[in-house]
C-alpha positions as CSV (number, residue, x, y, z in Angstrom):
1,X,68.2,199.5,63.0
2,X,68.8,203.2,63.9
3,X,72.5,202.7,63.9
4,X,72.5,202.3,60.1
5,X,70.4,205.3,59.4
6,X,73.1,207.9,60.1
7,X,75.5,206.2,57.8
8,X,73.6,207.3,54.7
9,X,71.2,210.1,55.8
10,X,73.5,212.8,54.4
11,X,73.1,211.8,50.7
12,X,71.8,214.8,48.7
13,X,68.8,214.5,46.5
14,X,69.2,215.7,42.9
15,X,67.2,218.7,41.8
16,X,65.6,217.1,38.7
17,X,63.8,213.8,38.0
18,X,65.6,210.4,38.1
19,X,65.0,207.3,36.2
20,X,63.8,205.2,39.1
21,X,62.8,205.7,42.8
22,X,63.0,202.5,44.8
23,X,60.8,202.5,47.9
24,X,62.4,200.2,50.4
25,X,66.1,199.4,51.1
26,X,66.1,195.7,51.8
27,X,67.5,192.9,49.6
28,X,64.9,193.4,46.9
29,X,65.2,197.1,46.7
30,X,68.9,197.3,46.8
31,X,69.5,194.6,44.2
32,X,67.0,196.2,41.9
33,X,68.8,199.5,42.4
34,X,72.2,197.8,41.8
35,X,71.0,196.5,38.4
36,X,69.8,200.0,37.4
37,X,72.9,201.8,38.6
38,X,75.1,199.4,36.8
39,X,73.1,200.2,33.7
40,X,73.9,203.9,34.2
41,X,70.4,204.7,35.3
42,X,69.9,207.4,37.9
43,X,68.3,205.7,40.9
44,X,67.4,206.6,44.5
45,X,66.6,204.1,47.2
46,X,64.4,205.4,50.0
47,X,65.0,203.3,53.1
48,X,63.0,203.5,56.3
49,X,65.7,201.5,58.2
50,X,63.3,198.9,59.7
51,X,64.0,195.6,57.8
52,X,61.8,192.6,58.6
53,X,64.8,190.5,59.7
54,X,66.4,193.0,62.0
55,X,65.8,190.9,65.1
56,X,67.6,187.9,63.6
57,X,71.3,187.2,64.3
58,X,72.1,186.2,60.8
59,X,70.9,185.6,57.3
60,X,70.9,181.9,56.2
61,X,70.4,180.0,53.0
62,X,72.1,182.7,51.0
63,X,74.9,181.1,49.0
64,X,78.3,182.7,49.8
65,X,76.8,184.9,52.5
66,X,75.3,182.4,54.9
67,X,75.7,183.6,58.4
68,X,76.1,187.3,57.6
69,X,74.2,189.6,59.9
70,X,71.2,191.4,58.4
71,X,72.8,194.8,59.2
72,X,76.1,193.9,57.5
73,X,74.4,192.5,54.4
74,X,72.4,195.7,53.9
75,X,75.4,197.9,54.6
76,X,77.3,196.1,52.0
77,X,74.4,196.4,49.6
78,X,74.1,200.1,50.1
79,X,77.9,200.5,49.4
80,X,77.6,198.6,46.2
81,X,74.6,200.7,45.0
82,X,76.5,203.9,45.8
83,X,79.7,202.6,44.1
84,X,77.8,202.8,40.7
85,X,76.3,206.2,41.4
86,X,73.0,205.3,43.0
87,X,71.8,207.1,46.1
88,X,70.4,205.7,49.3
89,X,68.3,208.0,51.4
90,X,67.2,207.4,54.9
91,X,63.5,208.3,55.1
92,X,59.9,207.4,54.8
93,X,57.7,207.8,51.8
94,X,54.4,209.3,52.9
95,X,52.8,209.6,49.5
96,X,53.5,208.4,46.0
97,X,51.3,209.0,42.9
98,X,51.4,209.2,39.2
99,X,52.2,212.6,37.7
100,X,51.5,214.0,34.2
101,X,53.2,211.8,31.6
102,X,55.8,213.0,29.1
103,X,54.8,214.3,25.7
104,X,55.4,210.7,24.3
105,X,53.1,209.2,27.0
106,X,56.0,207.9,29.2
107,X,54.9,207.5,32.8
108,X,56.0,210.0,35.5
109,X,55.6,209.8,39.3
110,X,56.1,211.9,42.4
111,X,57.1,210.7,45.8
112,X,57.0,212.8,49.0
113,X,59.1,212.1,52.0
114,X,58.2,212.6,55.6
115,X,60.5,215.6,55.9
116,X,58.7,217.3,53.0
117,X,61.1,216.7,50.2
118,X,59.7,215.6,46.9
119,X,61.2,213.3,44.3
120,X,60.2,213.0,40.6
121,X,60.8,209.7,38.8
122,X,60.1,208.0,35.5
123,X,59.6,204.6,37.2
124,X,58.9,203.2,40.7
125,X,60.0,200.0,42.2
126,X,58.1,199.1,45.4
127,X,60.1,196.9,47.7
128,X,58.6,197.8,51.0
129,X,58.7,194.2,52.4
130,X,56.1,193.0,54.9
131,X,55.1,193.0,58.6
132,X,54.7,189.8,60.5
133,X,51.6,189.8,62.7
134,X,52.0,187.4,65.6
135,X,49.1,185.7,67.4
136,X,48.1,187.5,70.6
137,X,49.8,185.3,73.2
138,X,51.2,187.1,76.2
139,X,55.0,187.0,76.3
140,X,55.4,185.8,72.7
141,X,56.4,189.0,70.9
142,X,59.4,189.8,73.0
143,X,61.2,186.6,71.8
144,X,60.5,187.2,68.1
145,X,63.4,186.4,65.9
146,X,65.3,184.6,68.7
147,X,63.4,182.0,70.8
148,X,60.3,182.5,68.6
149,X,60.8,181.7,64.9
150,X,58.7,181.1,61.8
151,X,60.9,179.8,59.0
152,X,62.5,176.3,59.2
153,X,64.8,177.3,56.3
154,X,65.9,180.6,57.9
155,X,66.3,179.5,61.5
156,X,65.9,175.7,61.5
157,X,69.6,174.6,61.7
158,X,70.2,177.0,64.6
159,X,67.4,175.4,66.7
160,X,68.0,171.8,65.8
161,X,67.7,169.3,68.6
162,X,66.0,171.8,70.9
163,X,62.6,171.2,72.5
164,X,60.4,173.0,70.0
165,X,56.7,173.9,70.3
166,X,54.5,174.8,67.4
167,X,51.8,177.4,68.3
168,X,49.0,176.6,65.8
169,X,47.2,179.4,64.0
170,X,45.3,177.4,61.4
171,X,45.6,174.6,58.9
172,X,49.0,175.7,57.6
173,X,50.5,175.0,61.1
174,X,50.2,171.3,60.5
175,X,52.7,171.5,57.6
176,X,54.8,173.8,59.7
177,X,55.0,171.1,62.4
178,X,56.1,168.5,59.9
179,X,58.9,170.7,58.7
180,X,60.2,171.5,62.2
181,X,59.9,167.8,63.1
182,X,62.8,167.3,60.6
183,X,64.9,169.4,63.0
184,X,64.1,167.9,66.4
185,X,62.8,164.7,67.9
186,X,61.1,166.7,70.7
187,X,58.2,168.6,69.2
188,X,54.9,169.6,70.8
189,X,51.9,170.9,68.8
190,X,49.7,173.3,70.7
191,X,46.3,173.4,68.9
192,X,45.2,176.7,70.4
193,X,41.6,176.1,69.5
194,X,42.3,175.1,65.9
195,X,40.6,172.0,64.6
196,X,42.5,168.7,64.0
197,X,40.7,165.8,62.4
198,X,41.5,162.2,63.4
199,X,43.6,161.6,60.3
200,X,45.8,164.6,61.0
201,X,46.2,163.5,64.6
202,X,47.2,160.1,63.5
203,X,49.8,161.5,61.1
204,X,51.3,163.8,63.8
205,X,51.3,160.8,66.2
206,X,53.2,158.7,63.6
207,X,55.9,161.3,63.7
208,X,56.0,161.3,67.5
209,X,54.6,164.9,67.6
210,X,52.7,165.4,70.9
211,X,49.4,167.3,70.5
212,X,48.3,169.5,73.4
213,X,44.7,170.8,73.2
214,X,44.6,172.7,76.5
215,X,44.5,176.4,75.8
216,X,47.7,178.4,76.0
217,X,47.8,181.2,78.5
218,X,51.3,182.7,78.0
219,X,54.9,182.2,77.0
220,X,57.2,182.0,80.1
221,X,60.6,183.6,80.1
222,X,63.6,181.7,81.3
223,X,66.2,183.1,83.7
224,X,68.6,183.6,80.8
225,X,66.1,185.8,79.0
226,X,65.1,183.1,76.5
227,X,62.0,180.9,76.3
228,X,61.3,178.6,79.3
229,X,58.1,177.2,78.0
230,X,54.4,177.5,77.5
231,X,51.9,178.0,80.4
232,X,48.6,176.3,79.8
233,X,45.2,177.4,81.1
234,X,45.2,174.6,83.7
235,X,48.4,175.9,85.1
236,X,50.8,173.4,83.7
237,X,54.1,174.5,82.2
238,X,55.2,172.7,79.1
239,X,59.0,173.3,78.9
240,X,60.2,174.5,75.5
241,X,63.3,176.4,74.4
242,X,62.0,177.4,71.0
243,X,58.5,178.2,69.6
244,X,57.6,178.1,66.0
245,X,54.6,180.1,64.7
246,X,53.2,180.8,61.3
247,X,52.7,184.6,61.2
248,X,50.1,186.6,59.2
249,X,52.2,188.4,56.7
250,X,51.1,191.8,55.4
251,X,52.8,193.8,52.7
252,X,53.8,197.3,53.9
253,X,51.6,199.8,52.1
254,X,52.1,203.0,54.0
255,X,52.2,206.1,51.7
256,X,51.4,204.1,48.5
257,X,47.6,204.4,48.3
258,X,47.9,207.0,45.6
259,X,49.4,204.5,43.2
260,X,46.2,202.4,43.2
261,X,48.1,199.1,43.2
262,X,46.0,196.0,43.2
263,X,46.2,193.8,46.4
264,X,44.9,190.4,47.4
265,X,44.3,188.3,50.5
266,X,45.9,184.9,50.4
267,X,43.9,181.8,51.7
268,X,43.9,180.5,55.3
269,X,44.8,183.9,56.8
270,X,48.3,183.7,55.4
271,X,48.4,187.4,54.6
272,X,47.9,190.2,52.1
273,X,50.2,191.2,49.2
274,X,50.6,193.4,46.2
275,X,49.5,191.7,43.0
276,X,52.3,191.5,40.4
277,X,53.0,189.7,37.1
278,X,56.1,189.0,35.1
279,X,59.3,190.4,36.7
280,X,57.2,192.2,39.3
281,X,55.2,194.4,36.8
282,X,51.9,195.7,38.2
283,X,48.8,196.8,36.4
284,X,49.9,200.4,36.9
285,X,52.2,201.3,34.0
286,X,55.7,202.2,35.3
287,X,55.4,200.6,38.7
288,X,57.0,197.3,39.7
289,X,56.9,195.3,43.0
290,X,59.6,193.0,44.2
291,X,60.4,191.0,47.3
292,X,58.2,190.2,50.3
293,X,55.7,193.0,49.4
294,X,54.4,190.6,46.6
295,X,56.0,187.2,47.5
296,X,55.3,186.8,51.2
297,X,57.3,183.6,51.6
298,X,60.5,184.7,49.8
299,X,63.7,184.4,51.7
300,X,66.5,187.0,51.3
301,X,68.0,185.3,48.2
302,X,64.7,185.0,46.4
303,X,63.8,188.6,47.3
304,X,67.2,189.9,46.0
305,X,66.8,187.9,42.8
306,X,63.3,189.3,42.3
307,X,64.7,192.8,42.7
308,X,67.4,192.2,40.2
309,X,64.9,190.9,37.6
310,X,62.6,193.9,38.2
311,X,65.5,196.3,37.8
312,X,66.6,194.7,34.5
313,X,63.0,194.9,33.1
314,X,62.7,198.6,34.2
315,X,66.0,199.4,32.4
316,X,64.8,197.6,29.3
317,X,61.6,199.5,29.1
318,X,63.4,202.8,29.9
319,X,65.7,202.1,27.0
320,X,62.7,201.6,24.7
321,X,61.1,204.8,26.0
322,X,64.4,206.7,25.4
323,X,64.4,205.5,21.9
324,X,60.9,206.7,21.3
325,X,61.7,210.1,22.7
326,X,64.8,210.3,20.5
327,X,62.8,209.4,17.5
328,X,60.2,212.0,18.2
329,X,62.8,214.6,18.7
330,X,64.5,213.7,15.4
331,X,61.2,213.8,13.5
332,X,60.5,217.2,15.1
333,X,63.8,218.6,13.9
334,X,63.3,217.2,10.4
335,X,59.9,218.8,10.3
336,X,61.4,222.2,10.9
337,X,64.1,221.9,8.2
């Protein structure tokens, strides 16, 4: 979304450290920053400007904002953060790492941007989101976010009653097919070499889901630029207007290796995520993770809520650290009297 970058690239970085640097300017990062800014915390959001849902026409399932375009939603979010004194910087974090803690042992971090600028922070909130990895089917990627969808809750209503095809990637695709069957009576399941036992075939058949075992060669484009169908290895074209595929979801980790955050692979090739605990806390003191970087299946509303929860916990622990620092300062003054 290059058009949004220029709108906030001119924000000036402060000279000294801030309470929190948020890495990622999507729903999770912005909502976390909003909670911190409203608590009068100094906060900077670093936004690379490439949100996962950029190809989508609208955000759905978000109460009060259903149908809002992703670009508009994020623009409004940036305005709200800045309204309370937060900063949003267009840029990429190329390195982030712990720094020497305070005298009281309070964590400190440094983050370096691609343009060479360096930020100092007491806390970090990682909200980098994820990347969807599509199966390598010729012609598939160019329709991503339009004729090729992955989430029945995000896009299902908009493709209801269309001829839909599910491109299988593994066991999870069977569940995927049952969800999309709720949205259309015309559903084809392309196995793409994945195994289906007889019980599963019977279940799909009971829902009038046609199973195609012939290998898929390519996705064919229609004259209007959308999806025309799926070309099989035997030359047949199975007409489809929409294709559903379960992607492999991988948390964005660029520039964050220096933090040493724990990661884990989820079963069935679902993806890879940052490990987090309560409110997004990680095993690295002072670092939180929120949104799709740790919850791969979270929609926009859930990601925003996770960011808000992480922001409130960061503020609470900062308040405790401030109290300890004030107490140490008072005791030091008393000792000199």
